C-alpha positions as CSV (number, residue, x, y, z in Angstrom):
1,X,2.5,-7.6,20.0
2,X,3.4,-7.5,16.3
3,X,1.7,-6.6,13.1
4,X,1.6,-8.8,10.0
5,X,2.8,-5.9,7.9
6,X,6.5,-5.5,7.0
7,X,8.2,-2.2,7.5
8,X,7.3,1.2,6.0
9,X,8.5,4.6,5.0
10,X,9.6,8.1,5.9
11,X,6.9,10.3,4.5
12,X,8.6,12.1,1.6
13,X,6.0,13.4,-0.8
14,X,7.2,14.3,-4.3
15,X,5.2,17.1,-5.9
16,X,4.0,17.6,-9.5
17,X,6.0,20.1,-11.4
18,X,3.3,22.6,-12.4
19,X,-0.3,23.6,-12.1
20,X,-3.2,22.2,-14.3
21,X,-5.3,24.7,-16.2
22,X,-7.8,26.8,-14.3
23,X,-10.9,24.8,-15.4
24,X,-9.5,21.5,-14.1
25,X,-8.2,23.2,-11.0
26,X,-11.8,23.9,-10.0
27,X,-12.5,20.1,-10.0
28,X,-11.3,19.3,-6.5
29,X,-10.6,15.7,-5.7
30,X,-10.2,14.2,-2.2
31,X,-9.0,10.7,-1.1
32,X,-12.1,9.0,0.4
33,X,-10.6,5.7,1.5
34,X,-7.3,3.7,1.4
35,X,-7.2,-0.1,1.7
36,X,-4.0,-2.2,1.8
37,X,-4.2,-6.0,1.7
38,X,-2.2,-9.1,1.0
39,X,-3.4,-11.5,-1.6
40,X,-2.8,-15.0,-2.7
41,X,-4.1,-16.6,-5.9
42,X,-3.7,-20.2,-7.0
43,X,-4.3,-20.9,-10.6
44,X,-2.9,-23.1,-13.5
45,X,0.6,-22.1,-14.6
46,X,-0.4,-21.8,-18.2
47,X,-2.4,-18.7,-17.3
48,X,0.9,-17.0,-16.4
49,X,3.3,-18.4,-19.0
50,X,0.8,-19.0,-21.8
51,X,2.0,-22.6,-22.4
52,X,-0.1,-25.6,-21.6
53,X,1.6,-28.8,-20.6
54,X,2.2,-31.2,-23.5
55,X,0.8,-34.1,-21.4
56,X,-2.4,-32.2,-20.7
57,X,-1.7,-32.1,-17.0
58,X,-2.5,-28.8,-15.2
59,X,0.5,-27.5,-13.3
60,X,-0.3,-25.2,-10.4
61,X,1.1,-21.7,-9.9
62,X,0.8,-19.4,-6.9
63,X,0.8,-15.6,-7.0
64,X,1.5,-13.8,-3.8
65,X,1.2,-10.0,-4.0
66,X,0.0,-7.0,-2.0
67,X,-2.7,-4.6,-3.2
68,X,-3.4,-0.9,-2.5
69,X,-6.7,0.6,-3.4
70,X,-7.3,4.3,-3.2
71,X,-10.8,5.7,-3.7
72,X,-10.7,9.3,-5.0
73,X,-13.8,11.5,-5.5
74,X,-14.8,15.0,-6.5
75,X,-18.3,16.5,-6.5
76,X,-19.0,15.0,-9.9
77,X,-17.1,11.7,-10.2
78,X,-15.3,8.9,-8.5
79,X,-11.9,7.4,-9.6
80,X,-10.0,4.4,-8.3
81,X,-6.3,4.0,-8.2
82,X,-4.9,0.6,-7.6
83,X,-1.3,-0.6,-7.0
84,X,-0.2,-4.2,-6.9
85,X,3.3,-5.0,-5.7
86,X,5.4,-7.3,-3.7
87,X,5.5,-5.6,-0.3
88,X,2.8,-4.2,1.9
89,X,5.3,-1.8,3.4
90,X,6.1,-0.1,0.1
91,X,2.5,0.2,-0.8
92,X,1.6,2.0,2.4
93,X,4.4,4.5,1.8
94,X,3.0,4.9,-1.7
95,X,-0.4,5.5,-0.3
96,X,0.9,8.5,1.7
97,X,2.7,9.9,-1.3
98,X,-0.2,9.4,-3.7
99,X,-2.7,10.9,-1.3
100,X,-0.4,13.9,-1.1
101,X,-0.4,14.2,-4.9
102,X,-4.2,14.3,-4.9
103,X,-4.2,17.0,-2.2
104,X,-1.8,19.2,-4.3
105,X,-2.2,18.7,-8.0
106,X,-3.8,15.3,-9.0
107,X,-2.3,15.4,-12.5
108,X,-2.8,11.7,-13.2
109,X,-6.5,12.1,-12.9
110,X,-6.7,14.5,-15.9
111,X,-6.3,13.0,-19.4
112,X,-4.1,15.0,-21.7
113,X,-3.1,17.3,-18.8
114,X,0.2,19.2,-19.4
115,X,1.2,18.3,-15.8
116,X,2.9,14.9,-15.6
117,X,3.1,12.8,-12.4
118,X,6.6,11.6,-11.8
119,X,5.8,8.0,-10.8
120,X,9.5,7.0,-10.9
121,X,10.3,9.6,-8.4
122,X,7.4,8.6,-6.1
123,X,8.4,4.9,-6.4
124,X,12.1,5.6,-5.5
125,X,11.0,7.8,-2.6
126,X,8.8,4.9,-1.3
127,X,11.7,2.5,-1.5
128,X,14.1,4.8,0.2
129,X,11.8,5.0,3.1
130,X,11.8,1.3,3.9
131,X,14.4,-0.8,5.6
132,X,17.4,-1.3,3.3
133,X,17.2,-5.1,3.6
134,X,13.6,-5.0,2.4
135,X,14.3,-3.1,-0.9
136,X,15.5,-6.0,-3.0
137,X,13.1,-7.6,-5.5
138,X,10.4,-4.9,-5.0
139,X,8.1,-4.2,-7.9
140,X,4.8,-2.3,-8.5
141,X,2.1,-1.9,-11.2
142,X,-0.2,1.2,-10.9
143,X,-3.6,1.3,-12.4
144,X,-6.2,4.1,-12.8
145,X,-9.7,2.8,-13.2
146,X,-8.2,-0.5,-14.4
147,X,-5.8,1.0,-16.9
148,X,-2.1,0.6,-16.4
149,X,-0.4,3.9,-15.5
150,X,3.1,2.8,-14.5
151,X,5.1,-0.4,-14.0
152,X,8.4,-1.1,-12.4
153,X,10.3,-4.5,-12.5
154,X,7.4,-6.7,-13.3
155,X,6.1,-8.0,-16.7
156,X,3.4,-10.3,-15.5
157,X,0.5,-9.5,-17.9
158,X,-2.1,-11.4,-15.7
159,X,-2.2,-8.5,-13.3
160,X,-3.2,-6.2,-16.2
161,X,-6.1,-8.5,-17.2
162,X,-7.2,-8.8,-13.6
163,X,-7.2,-5.1,-12.7
164,X,-8.8,-4.3,-16.1
165,X,-11.6,-6.7,-15.0
166,X,-12.2,-5.4,-11.5
167,X,-11.4,-1.7,-12.1
168,X,-10.3,-1.1,-8.6
169,X,-13.0,-3.2,-7.0
170,X,-12.7,-6.0,-4.4
171,X,-11.1,-9.2,-5.5
172,X,-13.5,-12.2,-5.5
173,X,-12.8,-15.7,-6.6
174,X,-15.3,-15.5,-9.5
175,X,-13.7,-12.4,-11.0
176,X,-10.3,-13.9,-10.7
177,X,-11.5,-17.0,-12.5
178,X,-13.0,-14.8,-15.2
179,X,-9.7,-12.9,-15.6
180,X,-7.8,-16.2,-15.9
181,X,-10.1,-17.2,-18.7
182,X,-9.6,-13.9,-20.5
183,X,-5.8,-14.1,-20.1
184,X,-5.7,-17.3,-22.2
185,X,-8.7,-16.4,-24.4
186,X,-10.7,-19.4,-23.1
187,X,-14.4,-19.7,-23.4
188,X,-14.3,-22.2,-20.6
189,X,-13.9,-21.4,-16.9
190,X,-10.3,-21.6,-15.7
191,X,-10.1,-22.8,-12.1
192,X,-8.6,-20.4,-9.6
193,X,-8.6,-20.1,-5.8
194,X,-8.3,-16.9,-3.9
195,X,-7.5,-15.8,-0.3
196,X,-6.8,-12.4,1.0
197,X,-6.4,-10.4,4.2
198,X,-6.9,-6.7,4.8
199,X,-4.0,-5.1,6.8
200,X,-4.9,-1.4,6.9
201,X,-7.9,0.8,6.1
202,X,-7.8,4.6,6.4
203,X,-11.0,6.4,5.9
204,X,-13.1,9.4,6.9
205,X,-15.6,9.0,9.7
206,X,-17.7,12.0,10.4
207,X,-15.2,14.8,11.4
208,X,-12.5,12.2,12.1
209,X,-9.9,10.2,10.2
210,X,-9.9,6.6,11.2
211,X,-7.2,4.0,10.7
212,X,-8.0,0.3,11.2
213,X,-5.0,-2.1,11.5
214,X,-5.0,-5.8,11.5
215,X,-2.9,-6.9,14.4
216,X,-1.5,-10.4,14.9
217,X,-1.0,-11.1,18.5
218,X,-0.4,-14.6,20.0
219,X,-1.5,-16.1,16.6
220,X,-4.8,-14.3,16.8
221,X,-6.0,-11.5,14.6
222,X,-7.2,-8.4,16.4
223,X,-8.1,-4.9,15.1
224,X,-6.5,-1.7,16.4
225,X,-8.2,1.6,15.7
226,X,-6.6,5.1,15.6
227,X,-8.6,8.3,15.3
228,X,-7.6,11.9,14.7
229,X,-9.8,15.0,14.0
230,X,-9.8,16.5,10.5
231,X,-9.7,20.0,11.9
232,X,-7.9,21.4,14.9
233,X,-8.5,25.0,16.0
234,X,-9.8,25.9,12.5
235,X,-6.7,24.3,10.9
236,X,-7.4,21.5,8.4
237,X,-5.3,18.4,8.7
238,X,-4.5,16.6,5.5
239,X,-5.4,13.0,5.1
240,X,-1.9,12.2,3.8
241,X,-0.5,13.3,7.2
242,X,-2.8,10.9,9.0
243,X,-1.9,8.1,6.6
244,X,1.8,8.8,7.2
245,X,1.1,8.6,11.0
246,X,-0.7,5.2,10.6
247,X,2.2,3.8,8.6
248,X,4.7,5.0,11.3
249,X,2.7,3.3,14.0
250,X,2.7,0.0,12.1
251,X,6.4,0.5,11.3
252,X,7.3,1.0,14.9
253,X,5.4,-2.2,15.9
254,X,6.8,-4.3,13.2
255,X,10.4,-3.2,13.5
256,X,10.4,-3.5,17.3
257,X,10.7,-7.4,17.3
258,X,13.2,-7.3,14.4
259,X,15.4,-4.9,16.3
260,X,15.1,-7.0,19.5
261,X,16.1,-10.1,17.5
262,X,19.2,-8.5,16.0
263,X,20.3,-7.2,19.4
264,X,19.8,-10.7,20.9
265,X,22.2,-12.4,18.4
266,X,25.5,-13.7,19.7
267,X,28.4,-11.2,19.4
268,X,29.9,-12.9,16.3
269,X,26.6,-13.0,14.4
270,X,25.7,-9.4,15.5
271,X,29.0,-8.1,14.1
272,X,28.2,-9.7,10.7
273,X,24.8,-8.0,10.7
274,X,25.9,-4.7,12.1
275,X,24.7,-2.7,9.1
276,X,21.2,-4.2,9.4
277,X,21.2,-3.5,13.1
278,X,22.2,0.2,12.7
279,X,19.7,0.7,9.8
280,X,16.9,-1.0,11.8
281,X,17.6,1.1,15.0
282,X,17.7,4.3,13.0
283,X,14.4,3.4,11.2
284,X,12.7,2.6,14.6
285,X,13.9,5.8,16.1
286,X,12.6,7.8,13.2
287,X,9.2,6.1,13.3
288,X,8.8,6.7,17.1
289,X,9.8,10.4,16.8
290,X,7.2,11.0,14.1
291,X,4.5,9.1,15.9
292,X,5.0,11.1,19.1
293,X,5.2,14.4,17.3
294,X,1.9,13.7,15.5
295,X,0.2,12.5,18.7
296,X,1.2,15.7,20.5
297,X,-0.3,18.0,17.9
298,X,-3.3,16.1,16.6
299,X,-5.3,14.7,19.6
300,X,-4.9,11.1,18.6
301,X,-7.0,8.4,20.2
302,X,-6.5,4.6,20.1
303,X,-9.1,1.9,20.5
304,X,-8.9,-0.4,22.5
305,X,-5.7,1.2,23.8
306,X,-2.4,2.7,22.6
307,X,0.1,-0.1,21.7
308,X,3.5,-0.3,23.2
309,X,5.8,1.1,20.5
310,X,9.2,0.9,22.1
């Protein structure tokens, strides 16, 4: 049984450097819901490069990207943080770290706050928690309520137009078409096709945290659920801890067949890939250790049943 997610992180959570002022500190935010998906958009190439073909023909372009949506709320307002990037695995690690930032000092939610969120540090920590062979060509763009907060290794302006249009909402074919028109200042509709698939949703359900995973098994999509209580013996459990647990579960499942494939290589090929083999084995062992530790202390339940992780 394998998941369609790539590999994910060790849950390092960089903290903000100082406290916000007292008035803002009374405005408590919590993470309400986290959604990670993989997206695919087909549209004319001139939307991306700004140059129409001289012969008038429309050349197609295909955008493949992953998208993280984090719904954050206080008693008085709701905010939406969105991250687009190359890899689902990195985005799930970012989800853990960002939810941890909200639980400590959500500096990025307060305009003109003297506290500054170190997005570069968070980004590097997310990368360092993935398999080494998956770190190349990674990039992200982070938006708060549709406004760009941070970008790394990507200069594609279409994402800015798109996220500015949807402001953290769901992607639909009609709003992607609208964003494509805005990107080229066209009064006419620009054709675009969209497909997407949700891979992980973490949310609050009564007194429980719930993680819902998309599981590809024998070419069929199934859903696996994991539950953990928000409070154990009057001790509150942070949502970031549960998100980290969910990522480790997915990691263990995804890395398991990768490790098996590396071990099954002929001796000469295995020697060439010995660094990848050792890194993958270490990554798998770390994920399994953290999963078991969380299960023992947090009364985790799976539906329909606990998956085989090793």
